[in-house]
NULUM-574032 format. One record per residue (C-alpha): x, y, z; residue in one letter. Coordinates in pm, whole numbers, plus 50000, padded with zeros to 5 digits. Example, Ala and Ser with C-alpha at 12.3 -4.5 7.8 and 13.67 -1.06 7.14 Angstrom:
REM residues 2
512304955050780A 513674989450714S 
***
This chain:
REM residues 119
180976718302490X 179386685702577X 175596679602576X 173456650702681X 170696645302420X 168416631102688X 168936658602943X 166036682303012X 168316711603097X 170576706402793X 167406707702578X 166336739902750X 169766755802706X 169676747202338X 166246761002288X 164616727802218X 162266732002511X 160766766302575X 161656785502891X 161346820403029X 164916833302989X 166496854703257X 170036856003111X 172226839502849X 175856841102736X 178116816102558X 178546794402874X 175566800603101X 171766800503069X 169326812603343X 165566808003332X 162566810603560X 161546778603759X 158246764303635X 157266756403998X 158586785904196X 159006783404574X 159476820704619X 158346853304448X 161656853104262X 162866818304165X 165126811103869X 167696785303782X 171196791103636X 172886763103447X 176126758203253X 175356751702884X 177896723302896X 176546691703051X 177916687303400X 175836661703592X 176206677603939X 178416697504174X 180026663604263X 181626663103910X 183256697303908X 186966702303945X 189626728303878X 188676731603509X 185256745103618X 186636771103855X 186146801003619X 182676789703514X 181426785703866X 182936818703963X 181196835503681X 177846819903779X 178206831104140X 179176866804046X 176126868603820X 173746859604107X 173516894404271X 172956911703936X 170336887503816X 168566884904158X 168106922604165X 167066923703798X 164416897603867X 162926916304165X 164846906604481X 165246934804723X 168736948204796X 170936936105082X 170866938305378X 167016941505427X 166316921805115X 168336893204978X 168116859004820X 168996822204871X 171326802404649X 170806764104658X 172536736804464X 171146701804523X 173676673804463X 172716637404426X 169736617704540X 170276624404910X 170796661304831X 167446663304657X 168766666504304X 165986658204057X 167516668903721X 171086655303676X 172526686703520X 174296711303751X 171966739603839X 171806767604091X 168436779004233X 168246815704314X 165256824304531X 164156856404696X 161496882604749X 159256890505041X 158506862105281X 156756838905355X 157816817205067X 155886786504948X 158816764305056X 162096770305236X 
***
């Protein structure tokens, strides 16, 4: 598993920077966003350093599938209301024009009663 010693999210996944953990397994770490845009807002990251969605390929298929299948479970666990009246948003910013600020692949999961702060 590769890590970038200068990457904020690599440091969070390794426990070098504190976070409010939502979920962890051997490949994935999820934690609450420090500046939430919605009543429920957490990030899910691979523990391996992948700079963005632009860098994924076939070798990442199982990892990304695992991340996406965890979203409903974790969203409900963290307080999102069930589908169809409830729900959540999944966002992955990619590159400068896509609004990516931390260059480590991450999925935002946001939900809860509206209106939200942003979005």
